[in-house]
N, C-alpha and C positions, 0 to 999 in steps of 0.2 A: 632544450625542450627535447621531449619525446614524441611519439606515435605510435598509437596504437589502435586495434582493430576492437569496435564495441559491435555489440549486438544493435537490429537494427528493423523495422518491421520490414519497411518496403524494399531493401536490398540485400535482409542477412545479416550484413555486416558494416559497419558506418567506418568511418577515420575521426580519432578523436586524439587533438594536440594537447598536450600540458604543458606550459612555457613559462618558466622561470624568469621575471625580469630582474633583472639586478636590480639595486636602490641607484634610483635617477634617472632609470630607464622608461621607456614608456611604448604601449603599441597597442593597437585596436583590434578589435576581430576583424574588422573591416580592412587594415592594413594589411592582415597577416594574412588573408583570403586573397586581397589583389596583388602580393606579394605569390601567393601559389599559385595565381589564377597565371602568371610571367611563366613561372617556369615548368609548373608537370600537370600532367592530363586531367580536367575537371574532374575525374571521377575517382580521382588520388586524391584530390585537396581537401583538407578538414572539414568535418559534417560539424563536429563540435570543437570548439577551445575553450580549454580552460586556463585561466592565470593566476599563479602563485606568485607570496610574498615569501615563500619555503623553498629552500632547494629540494631537487627533484631525491627522490630516494633511493638511495644507491646502494649495492654491496659491496664487499668489502675488495673487490676486487674495482670497482667504481664505477660497472654498469650501473643505468638504471631498471630498478625495478617495476617493469611494465606490471606486472598481477595489480601492484598497489596502484597504478597511474590508472586505470580502470576504475578501480573504485571513488576515486577523486571528482 
């Protein structure tokens, strides 16, 4: 999972989460939102949630390429 800030008309910036689900795993946007509501402040929870069946792009040192996440 990776989280990035993206442009938002109302708040200038909103939280976007990109989630890679391994084969056999399932999750819904509502489950992710509910999980976040229990653990973090409401303004920190993702407004946009993207699920992908491909691993998130990483650089040679293993860090997620956040600019690529914004494009998903």
